[in-house]
N, C-alpha and C positions, 0 to 999 in steps of 0.2 A: 504494500500500500504506500502511495506517495505521501511523504511527510508534509504536513501542513505548516507552511511558513508565512507569517503575516508581518508585513513591514509598516511601521507608522512613521510619518514625516511631519515635522513642524519647522518651517523656515521663515516665518513672517515676523519673528520677534528678534530681540537682541541676542537670544540664545538659540542655537541650532539644537533641536531635540529629536532623538531617534528612539524608537521602540521596536523590538522584535518579539513576536509571540510564537513559540515553538514548543510542542509537547506540553502545553498547558502552563508553560513558564515564560515570564517576561524578562527580557534583557533590555536595559535602558541606559541611555547616555545623553549628555548635553555638553555643549561647548559654547562659551560666549565669544562670538567672532562676527566681524562685519561682513566679510566676503564669504558667506557660508558655502557657496558653490565650490570653493577651493578645498574645503575639508569634508564636504558631504559624503563623497564616495568612500573616503578613508574611514570615516566614522561608521557608515553603514556596513562596510566590509568587516570592521572589527566586531560589531555587535552580532552580525550574522555568523561569524566564525565562532563566537561564544556559544551560539545555538547549534553549531555543527552544520551550518548551511552556507550557501553562496547566493549571490544576487540572482542568478538564473533559476534558482530553485524557489523563488518567492511566488506564492500562489495568489496572494491578496495584498493590495497596497491600500493603506488608510492614510489620508492626507488632510491636514488642516487647510481649509480654503479661505481663511480670513476671518475678520478684517486684519489688516496689518500693512507692512511695507509693500509697496507696489511690486517691486522686483522680487522680494522675498517670497510672496505667495506663489509666484509663477515657478519658482525652483521646485517646490514640492509637486505642484500639479503637472509640470512638464515631465518630471521623472515618473510620476504615476501614469501619465498618458503613454510614455514610451514603453513602460513595462506591460501595459495593457495591449499596446499594438504589436510589440515584438515577442512577448512571452505569453500572451493570453491571460495575464493576471487579472483578477477581478479588482475593481477599484471602488472604494467607498470614501466619502468625504464627510467632514463635519466642520461647522463653524466654531470659532473660539467660544462663542456664547453657549453652544451646545456642550462643548467639552467641559467648561466650568460648571454649567448647570448640572451635568451628570455627576461630576466630582462632588458637588454639594449634596445632591439628592441621595447618593449612596453612602454618605458619611454618617457616622453615629451622631456627630454634632448637630447636623440638620435634623435628623430624625428625632432627637431629644427635644429640640426647639419646636418642631411641628407638633409633637405629642402634647407638649405643655401649652403652647400658644394656640393650638387649633388652627395654625396657619398652613397655607398651601401655595404660597407665592414666593418666588425668589427673584431677585434682581441681579443681573450680571453686569459688572462694570469693567471697561477696558479703556486704557489711554489711547487717544487717537493721534493728536499732534499738538505740541505746545500746550495751550490751556484748554484743549478740547477733548471730549470724552465720548465713548459709546456706551449705551445701556440697552439691554433687552430684558423684559420681564417675562418670567415663565410661570405657568401653573404647574404645581408639583404635588398634587394631592393623590393619595391612593398608590397602587402598585404600578400604574402606567408611567411611562417616561415623561420627564418634564416637557411641556409643550409651550411654544411661544404664545404669549398673550397678545402680541402685536409685533409690528416691525421694529427693528433697532432704531434708537434715537441717536443723533449725533449733535452734541450741544457743547457750548462753552461751559466752563466750570460753574459759574453762577446760575446759568440756566439749568444745568444738570441738577444742582442742589434743589432748585425749585421743583423740578419734575419729580425727584425722589421724595421730597417733602409732601407732595400732593398725591401720592399713591394711595393714601387712605389707610386701609387695614394693615396690620402688622405684616412685615415681609422680612425675609432673610436676604442678606447681601453677601455675594461672593465677588471678588475682584482679582485681577492679576496684579498683585502688589509687588511681584518680582520685577515687573516692567516699570511700575509707577508706585514707589513706596508710600506716598502720601495719599493714595487714591481713596482710601476709606473716609477721608475727611469730607468727601462729597455727600456721604449718606447721613441721615439724621442720627443723632447720638443714641436715641433710644432703640434703634433697630439692631438686631443681632447680626454680627459680622462673622464670616468664616475665619477660622484660625489660620496662622501663617502656613501650616503644612498643606492647606488646601488652596491658599491664595497665590497660585501659580499654575502654569500648564504642567501637569504631571504626564510624562511621556506615555505611560501605559494607557492613559485615558484618550489619547489620540486614536488608538485602536478601539478601545471600548466604546467610545461615543460614535465613531464611524460605523462600527458593526451594529450598534443599537439603533441608530437612526436610518441606516440602510439607504443613504442618499448617494446616488450614482453620478451626480453631476460633477463635471470638471470646471464648471464656471466659477471663477473666483468671486469672493465677496469683498469687494474693495471698500464700498461705502464712500470713500474719498475718490474724487475724480483723478485721473492720471495727471501727473506733474503738479499736483496740488501744493506739495512742499516747495517747489520752485517758485510758484506764483505768489505764495504767501510769505516767503522769507524776505 
């Protein structure tokens, strides 16, 4: 029987993150580097070797499709598309909102809050550019996967604070504080925030979220228009 090898890719943040799932075991790595394409294949090869596999043996690719750096998103999606075309690999993608929402949803911290507060909503926060941020709210009640309550918002810091303050009933907040350490200051003080261990993209959850949501699109979620950084600098 062919060994099932799943590769997870995240290249749209400051840290390149790789995950490999083989034989029920996760192999994970990350590296803070700007030109991620220069070290991508070396890091992928290293983690695959730990799993006793090679790139040509990858059956499924799971990629984060944004939001994030314009060129960074394309690195993961291009490799995923190439493995699909050349090796017949299945491809599933997930947004960073979905990845963080699932990390929160499966955590004991969120479950304890939900049981006590009777809440079923969580807000996912991401840094966009300078003083601008992204947010998407999810419904997370019951055993079903967290589902978006609406489209992502892209707002300046003060506008984001107003949006979060106006959400009404209690909600749980998870953010990528690894990319933006002060991001939780946007959320109301009385709302429960995810602990540091959850407040970052965990490599294994690139795979877990992509497989859970079963999204097959290779369309990147930019949210920001192309060359935005250049026109706004």
